[in-house]
C-alpha positions in Angstrom: -2.9 -6.0 222.0 -0.5 -4.4 219.4 0.0 -0.7 219.6 -0.3 1.4 216.5 2.3 4.1 216.1 1.5 7.3 214.2 3.0 7.8 210.8 6.1 9.8 211.7 7.2 10.6 208.1 8.0 14.3 207.9 9.0 16.4 205.0 10.4 19.9 205.0 8.4 22.8 203.5 10.4 25.8 204.7 13.5 27.0 206.5 14.2 30.2 208.5 16.7 31.3 211.1 17.3 33.4 214.2 20.7 34.1 215.7 21.0 30.7 217.4 18.6 28.4 215.6 17.5 26.8 212.4 13.7 26.4 212.1 12.4 23.7 209.7 8.8 24.1 208.8 7.3 20.7 208.1 4.6 20.0 205.5 2.1 19.0 208.2 2.4 22.3 210.0 4.9 21.4 212.7 8.1 23.4 213.1 11.4 22.0 214.3 13.9 24.2 216.2 17.5 23.0 215.9 20.6 24.7 217.3 22.8 26.3 214.6 25.8 24.9 216.5 24.8 21.5 215.0 25.6 22.8 211.5 28.9 24.8 211.6 28.6 25.8 207.9 25.2 27.4 208.5 26.4 29.0 211.7 29.2 30.7 209.8 27.1 31.6 206.8 25.8 35.1 206.1 22.1 35.8 206.2 22.0 36.0 202.4 23.7 32.5 202.2 21.2 31.1 204.7 18.3 32.5 202.8 19.4 30.7 199.6 18.1 27.1 200.1 16.1 24.5 198.2 14.2 21.4 199.1 15.8 18.1 198.1 14.3 14.6 197.8 10.7 15.9 197.8 11.3 17.6 201.1 13.4 14.8 202.7 16.0 17.5 203.2 17.2 21.0 202.6 20.2 22.1 200.6 22.2 25.4 200.9 24.3 25.6 197.7 26.2 28.7 198.8 27.8 26.8 201.8 27.4 23.2 200.5 25.3 22.1 203.4 22.5 19.5 203.5 20.1 18.8 206.4 18.1 15.6 206.4 14.7 15.9 208.2 14.6 12.3 209.4 18.1 12.6 210.9 17.1 15.8 212.8 14.1 14.0 214.1 16.1 10.9 215.1 14.1 8.7 212.8 15.6 5.8 210.9 16.5 6.7 207.4 15.1 4.5 204.6 
C-alpha cells in the first residue's frame, strides 16, 4: 500500500532573533529555530539591521538588504528546492 506524505511546503511569514538564534515563523503557525552561526552576516549584524527584512518569492525566503543576506525556507528545512 502506498504511503501518503504530508504537504511539506512551507513559507515564511515572520522573522525574529535572540542572541544565538534566528526564528522563522511559518505561514502555517510553525516556527523554526536556526543557529545564527549558520549565517555569519546575520550573526555580525546589528539588531537594527536584523530587524530590516522582507519576504521574497511569496515567502519562499527572507532577505536582509542591510547585510545582503537571503535565507531560503526549503533549504533550512532540508527540503528539495524546486
